C-alpha positions, -999 to +999 in steps of 0.1 A: -624+396+447-601+366+445-590+352+411-581+316+407-548+308+390-550+277+369-517+264+357-511+258+320-502+221+329-536+216+345-554+231+315-536+208+292-543+178+314-580+186+317-582+190+280-565+157+274-586+140+300-618+153+285-608+141+250-597+107+262-628+101+283-651+111+254-634+089+229-622+060+251-588+061+233-555+078+240-534+088+210-497+091+207-500+129+206-519+129+239-493+105+254-465+129+243-483+159+258-486+141+292-450+129+290-437+164+284-456+176+314-442+148+335-407+155+324-411+191+335-415+178+370-435+207+385-469+192+388-492+196+418-513+170+435-544+178+414-524+173+382-510+140+393-545+129+402-557+135+367-528+114+353-535+087+378-572+086+367-561+082+331-537+054+341-565+037+361-589+038+331-562+023+308-554-005+333-591-013+336-594-016+298-618+013+296-593+034+275-572+019+247-539+031+232-540+040+194-513+052+171 
């Protein structure tokens, strides 16, 4: 039996992505959580893909920044 190891960073990003997509807004707390993961510098391709999808939605205007 093989167990899948999901990184803590991916769990955080999936949680943030889910919250942002359901509310169509990204809060300063969520931005800080993403920023702290980026500053850690040890993200894999899947984690960068989640961040890129968030950026894409912001650029298209589907997600707004709120304080």
